[in-house]
C-alpha positions as CSV (number, residue, x, y, z in Angstrom):
1,X,6.0,-2.4,-15.5
2,X,2.2,-2.9,-15.2
3,X,0.3,-1.9,-12.1
4,X,0.0,-5.5,-10.8
5,X,3.7,-6.2,-11.0
6,X,4.5,-2.8,-9.4
7,X,2.2,-3.6,-6.4
8,X,3.9,-7.0,-6.0
9,X,7.3,-5.4,-6.2
10,X,6.4,-2.9,-3.5
11,X,5.0,-5.8,-1.3
12,X,8.4,-7.5,-1.7
13,X,10.2,-4.3,-0.7
14,X,8.0,-4.1,2.4
15,X,8.9,-7.6,3.4
16,X,12.7,-7.2,2.8
17,X,12.9,-3.8,4.5
18,X,14.6,-3.8,7.8
19,X,13.2,-0.5,8.9
20,X,10.6,2.2,7.9
21,X,11.5,4.1,4.8
22,X,10.0,7.4,3.7
23,X,10.7,6.7,0.0
24,X,8.8,3.4,0.4
25,X,6.0,5.4,2.0
26,X,5.8,7.7,-1.0
27,X,5.9,4.8,-3.5
28,X,3.1,3.0,-1.6
29,X,0.9,6.1,-1.7
30,X,1.5,6.6,-5.4
31,X,0.8,2.9,-6.2
32,X,-2.5,3.2,-4.3
33,X,-3.6,6.1,-6.5
34,X,-2.6,9.2,-4.5
35,X,-0.9,12.1,-6.2
36,X,2.4,12.5,-4.3
37,X,4.5,15.6,-4.4
38,X,8.1,14.7,-3.5
39,X,10.6,17.0,-1.9
40,X,13.9,17.4,-3.6
41,X,16.3,14.9,-1.9
42,X,18.5,17.7,-0.7
43,X,15.6,19.1,1.4
44,X,14.4,15.8,2.8
45,X,16.0,14.7,6.0
46,X,15.4,11.9,8.5
47,X,13.1,14.1,10.5
48,X,11.1,15.7,7.7
49,X,8.7,13.8,5.5
50,X,9.7,12.9,1.9
51,X,6.7,14.9,0.6
52,X,3.0,15.2,0.7
53,X,-0.2,13.9,-0.9
54,X,-2.9,15.8,-2.7
55,X,-6.3,15.2,-1.2
56,X,-9.8,16.3,-1.9
57,X,-8.7,18.3,-4.9
58,X,-7.6,21.3,-2.9
59,X,-4.9,20.8,-0.3
60,X,-1.6,19.0,0.4
61,X,-1.3,16.8,3.5
62,X,1.9,15.5,4.9
63,X,2.7,12.0,3.7
64,X,1.8,9.5,6.4
65,X,4.5,7.1,7.7
66,X,2.7,4.0,6.5
67,X,5.7,1.8,6.7
68,X,6.4,2.9,10.4
69,X,3.0,3.4,12.0
70,X,0.4,0.7,12.2
71,X,-2.4,3.2,12.7
72,X,-1.5,4.9,9.4
73,X,-1.4,1.6,7.6
74,X,-4.8,0.5,9.0
75,X,-6.3,3.9,8.1
76,X,-5.0,3.7,4.5
77,X,-6.4,0.1,4.2
78,X,-9.8,1.2,5.5
79,X,-9.8,4.2,3.1
80,X,-8.8,2.2,0.0
81,X,-10.7,-1.1,0.7
82,X,-13.3,-0.5,3.4
83,X,-15.0,-3.9,3.2
84,X,-11.8,-6.0,3.4
85,X,-11.0,-8.0,6.5
86,X,-7.5,-8.1,7.9
87,X,-5.5,-9.5,10.8
88,X,-2.1,-9.1,12.2
89,X,-0.1,-11.4,14.5
90,X,3.2,-11.3,16.2
91,X,5.4,-14.4,15.8
92,X,7.6,-14.8,18.9
93,X,10.7,-16.4,17.5
94,X,14.4,-15.7,16.9
95,X,13.8,-14.9,13.2
96,X,14.1,-11.4,11.8
97,X,10.5,-11.6,10.4
98,X,8.4,-11.1,13.5
99,X,5.0,-10.1,12.1
100,X,2.5,-11.8,9.7
101,X,-0.5,-10.0,8.2
102,X,-3.5,-11.3,6.3
103,X,-5.6,-8.9,4.1
104,X,-8.4,-10.3,2.0
105,X,-6.8,-13.8,2.0
106,X,-3.4,-12.4,0.9
107,X,-0.5,-12.7,3.3
108,X,2.5,-10.5,4.1
109,X,5.3,-10.5,6.6
110,X,7.8,-8.0,8.0
111,X,10.0,-6.9,10.8
112,X,7.3,-4.5,11.9
113,X,3.5,-4.9,11.9
114,X,3.1,-1.9,9.6
115,X,5.4,-3.3,7.0
116,X,3.7,-6.7,7.1
117,X,0.2,-5.1,6.8
118,X,1.5,-3.0,3.8
119,X,2.9,-6.1,2.1
120,X,-0.4,-8.0,2.5
121,X,-2.5,-5.0,1.4
122,X,-0.4,-4.4,-1.7
123,X,-0.7,-8.1,-2.6
124,X,-4.5,-8.0,-2.2
125,X,-4.6,-4.9,-4.3
126,X,-2.5,-6.6,-7.0
127,X,-4.9,-9.6,-7.0
128,X,-7.9,-7.3,-7.4
129,X,-6.2,-5.3,-10.2
130,X,-6.9,-7.7,-13.2
131,X,-10.5,-8.1,-12.1
132,X,-11.0,-4.4,-12.2
133,X,-9.5,-4.1,-15.6
134,X,-11.7,-6.9,-17.0
135,X,-14.9,-5.3,-15.8
136,X,-16.8,-3.4,-18.6
137,X,-16.7,0.4,-18.2
138,X,-20.5,0.8,-18.5
139,X,-23.7,-1.2,-18.7
140,X,-23.8,-0.3,-22.4
141,X,-20.4,-1.8,-22.9
142,X,-21.6,-4.9,-21.0
143,X,-24.5,-5.3,-23.4
144,X,-22.2,-5.0,-26.4
145,X,-19.9,-7.7,-25.1
146,X,-22.9,-10.1,-24.3
147,X,-24.3,-10.0,-27.9
């Protein structure tokens, strides 16, 4: 599965999830380029994180609960796409899907604001993915393709 399809699959998982999920958290971090060290399943419990992320080349940090905490989801979005605009609204209705998010013109929905924001962010990242692959690696490569 290519990166774009993987991001879209994760977005769909966020939208269909009925509650926060630590494995989903780890998958989101990995898809966004973090190195995730996962705990063996026999050591991971509901109260302990599923693993950690490697940051700044020197230390491990506990894996943030991006699917459960809107502050963590916003912080991750600001870190990975600082210039992107986003919005989140609560839809007061009888439906299970109560939140809708918009990130860089991509929408997502979920039973929690954090899940909706993750879905929209992953879709926006997937939309950006082909453009990043199409850009030349260097100015020299750009000159070669123009001639």
